C-alpha positions in Angstrom: -20.4 18.4 -27.8 -17.3 19.3 -25.2 -16.0 17.0 -22.9 -16.0 18.4 -18.8 -12.8 19.1 -17.4 -11.2 16.3 -15.5 -9.3 17.0 -12.0 -6.5 14.8 -12.4 -7.1 13.0 -8.5 -4.4 10.5 -7.0 -5.6 7.4 -5.6 -2.8 8.4 -2.9 -4.0 9.5 0.8 -2.7 13.2 1.3 0.9 13.6 2.9 2.3 9.8 0.8 5.6 10.2 -1.3 4.6 9.8 -4.4 7.8 10.0 -7.0 9.9 8.1 -4.4 8.0 3.8 -4.4 9.8 1.9 -2.4 10.0 -1.7 -4.5 9.8 -4.5 -2.2 10.5 -8.6 -3.7 8.5 -11.2 -2.2 8.6 -14.8 -3.2 5.9 -15.9 -5.0 4.1 -17.9 -1.6 4.9 -14.5 -0.1 2.8 -12.7 -2.3 0.0 -15.3 -3.0 -0.8 -14.3 1.1 -0.5 -10.7 0.4 -3.2 -10.6 -2.4 -5.2 -13.0 -0.4 -5.2 -10.5 2.8 -6.1 -7.7 0.6 -9.0 -9.3 -1.1 -10.5 -10.6 2.1 -9.8 -6.5 3.4 -11.0 -5.2 0.3 -7.8 -2.9 -0.2 -5.5 -3.3 -3.9 -2.0 -5.3 -2.9 -0.6 -1.8 -2.1 -2.4 -0.5 0.6 -2.4 -3.4 2.0 1.5 -4.0 2.1 1.7 -0.7 3.8 -0.7 -2.0 6.3 1.6 -4.6 6.9 4.2 -2.6 7.0 3.2 0.2 9.4 1.9 -2.8 12.4 6.1 -4.9 11.7 7.1 -0.8 12.3 5.3 -0.5 15.3 6.3 -3.9 16.4 10.2 -3.3 15.6 10.3 0.3 17.3 8.5 -1.5 20.5 11.0 -4.4 20.7 13.5 -1.3 20.1 12.5 0.1 23.9 
């Protein structure tokens, strides 16, 4: 029996840099809070961290004006 050939797929959205991830260190309580939010939002921890980063980036950019 031959196995079907599977096309390797990434879970990352198109355009996301996968070769240069940015590690981010969190305190234990910060990590727990992030995990709880991710579960509530039905997202992975990394997807939730990215979304929070993007919201913070927008806020930070608005404060610079």
